[in-house]
C-alpha positions as CSV (number, residue, x, y, z in Angstrom):
1,X,0.0,0.0,0.0
2,X,1.0,3.6,-0.6
3,X,2.5,5.7,2.3
4,X,-0.7,7.8,2.5
5,X,-2.6,4.7,3.7
6,X,-0.3,4.2,6.7
7,X,-0.7,7.8,7.9
8,X,-4.5,7.7,8.1
9,X,-6.3,5.9,10.8
10,X,-9.9,4.5,10.4
11,X,-11.4,7.6,12.0
12,X,-10.1,9.8,9.3
13,X,-11.1,7.6,6.4
14,X,-14.4,7.9,4.5
15,X,-13.5,4.9,2.2
16,X,-11.1,2.1,2.5
17,X,-10.8,-0.9,0.3
18,X,-8.0,-3.5,0.2
19,X,-7.4,-6.2,-2.3
20,X,-10.8,-5.7,-3.9
21,X,-11.6,-8.0,-6.9
22,X,-14.8,-8.3,-8.9
23,X,-15.3,-11.1,-11.4
24,X,-18.2,-11.8,-13.7
25,X,-18.8,-15.3,-15.0
26,X,-17.1,-18.6,-14.1
27,X,-14.4,-21.0,-15.4
28,X,-12.9,-20.1,-18.7
29,X,-15.5,-17.3,-19.3
30,X,-14.6,-15.6,-16.1
31,X,-13.7,-11.9,-16.6
32,X,-11.9,-9.8,-14.0
33,X,-13.5,-6.3,-13.8
34,X,-11.4,-5.4,-10.7
35,X,-8.1,-7.0,-9.7
36,X,-6.5,-6.2,-6.3
37,X,-7.7,-2.7,-5.9
38,X,-6.4,-0.7,-2.8
39,X,-7.9,2.7,-2.2
40,X,-8.3,5.1,0.7
41,X,-10.2,8.3,0.7
42,X,-10.1,10.6,3.7
43,X,-13.1,12.7,5.0
44,X,-13.1,16.0,3.0
45,X,-10.8,14.8,0.2
46,X,-11.9,15.3,-3.4
47,X,-11.1,12.2,-5.3
48,X,-11.5,11.7,-9.0
49,X,-11.7,8.3,-10.6
50,X,-10.6,8.5,-14.2
51,X,-9.6,6.0,-16.9
52,X,-10.5,4.7,-20.3
53,X,-13.9,3.1,-21.1
54,X,-14.1,-0.4,-19.7
55,X,-11.4,-0.1,-17.1
56,X,-13.6,-0.7,-14.1
57,X,-14.5,2.8,-12.9
58,X,-18.3,2.1,-12.6
59,X,-17.7,-1.4,-11.2
60,X,-15.5,0.0,-8.5
61,X,-18.0,2.7,-7.6
62,X,-20.7,0.0,-7.5
63,X,-18.7,-2.1,-5.2
64,X,-17.8,0.9,-2.9
65,X,-21.4,1.8,-2.6
66,X,-22.7,-1.7,-2.0
67,X,-24.6,-2.0,-5.3
68,X,-22.4,-4.9,-6.2
69,X,-20.6,-7.3,-3.8
70,X,-16.9,-7.7,-4.4
71,X,-15.6,-11.2,-5.3
72,X,-12.7,-10.7,-2.9
73,X,-11.1,-8.1,-0.6
74,X,-12.3,-5.7,2.0
75,X,-14.5,-2.7,1.6
76,X,-15.3,-0.1,4.4
77,X,-17.3,3.1,4.0
78,X,-17.9,5.6,6.7
79,X,-16.5,3.0,9.2
80,X,-19.0,0.3,8.1
81,X,-17.8,-3.0,6.6
82,X,-20.0,-3.5,3.6
83,X,-19.4,-7.2,3.6
84,X,-20.9,-7.6,7.1
85,X,-24.2,-5.9,6.2
86,X,-27.2,-7.8,5.0
87,X,-28.7,-6.8,1.7
88,X,-31.5,-4.8,3.6
89,X,-28.9,-3.1,5.8
90,X,-26.8,-2.1,2.8
91,X,-29.9,-0.6,1.1
92,X,-30.7,1.4,4.3
93,X,-27.0,2.5,4.6
94,X,-26.9,3.7,1.0
95,X,-30.2,5.5,1.4
96,X,-29.0,7.3,4.6
97,X,-25.4,8.0,3.7
98,X,-24.7,8.0,-0.1
99,X,-25.8,9.9,-3.1
100,X,-25.6,9.0,-6.8
101,X,-25.5,10.9,-10.0
102,X,-25.6,8.3,-12.8
103,X,-24.2,8.8,-16.3
104,X,-27.6,8.2,-17.8
105,X,-29.2,10.5,-15.1
106,X,-32.2,8.2,-14.6
107,X,-34.4,11.2,-14.1
108,X,-38.1,11.4,-14.7
109,X,-38.7,13.9,-17.5
110,X,-42.1,15.0,-16.3
111,X,-40.6,16.3,-13.0
112,X,-38.5,19.3,-12.3
113,X,-34.9,18.9,-11.1
114,X,-36.0,19.7,-7.5
115,X,-38.8,17.0,-7.7
116,X,-36.3,14.4,-9.1
117,X,-33.9,15.2,-6.2
118,X,-36.9,14.6,-3.8
119,X,-37.7,11.2,-5.2
120,X,-35.4,9.3,-2.7
121,X,-37.2,11.0,0.1
122,X,-40.4,9.3,-0.9
123,X,-38.5,6.0,-1.1
124,X,-37.3,6.7,2.5
125,X,-41.0,7.0,3.6
126,X,-41.0,10.7,4.1
127,X,-44.5,12.0,3.5
128,X,-44.6,14.3,0.6
129,X,-47.4,16.3,2.3
130,X,-45.6,16.6,5.6
131,X,-45.8,19.5,7.9
132,X,-42.8,21.2,6.4
133,X,-45.0,22.7,3.7
134,X,-47.1,24.6,6.4
135,X,-44.0,25.5,8.4
136,X,-42.3,27.1,5.5
137,X,-45.4,29.1,4.3
138,X,-45.5,27.3,1.0
139,X,-48.8,27.8,-0.7
140,X,-51.2,24.9,-1.0
141,X,-52.1,25.3,-4.7
142,X,-49.6,22.7,-5.8
143,X,-48.0,25.0,-8.4
144,X,-44.5,24.0,-9.6
145,X,-42.6,26.7,-7.6
146,X,-44.3,25.6,-4.4
147,X,-43.5,21.9,-5.1
148,X,-39.9,22.9,-5.9
149,X,-39.6,24.8,-2.6
150,X,-41.2,21.9,-0.7
151,X,-38.8,19.4,-2.2
152,X,-35.7,21.6,-1.6
153,X,-36.9,22.2,2.0
154,X,-37.3,18.5,2.6
155,X,-33.7,18.1,1.4
156,X,-32.6,20.7,4.0
157,X,-31.7,23.3,1.4
158,X,-32.6,26.9,2.0
159,X,-35.8,28.2,0.3
160,X,-33.7,30.6,-1.8
161,X,-32.4,27.6,-3.6
162,X,-35.8,27.4,-5.4
163,X,-34.7,30.2,-7.8
164,X,-34.4,30.1,-11.5
165,X,-31.6,27.5,-11.6
166,X,-33.6,25.0,-9.7
167,X,-36.7,25.5,-11.9
168,X,-35.0,24.0,-15.0
169,X,-36.4,20.8,-16.3
170,X,-34.3,17.7,-15.4
């Protein structure tokens, strides 16, 4: 491992993986998507994952976020060993701690950007008609700007974030 790994203890690491491998298929048709990946990312670090198409970037991100299980190695995110979590607990961990922006965006074209950002809140069981609407003085007419402000408020963003930039279609 590189010298940077030795200087960081587990309390300063957001991500740690050691010897991570991911294979697809079996026997002679087995393909290694990842082979012996070691990576550490400290809290507050900006890390970019770059490389040519097909080199395993998306596979690594999928393993680091628990969307895929690694075939070998160790993965720890925010102090939690992903291997030790059941499928249900990994889903809950992702929902609570991680965010995704996919290459294909996977957005619903009929919704605004703010409404698309709020979709995970519905998946988390947060009532879209919760009391935050009344607390923030947002009108009850259901107009697009009110829905945007409600969605942004539910995400914890200031009401001012509902300006022109947030009104754009996703």
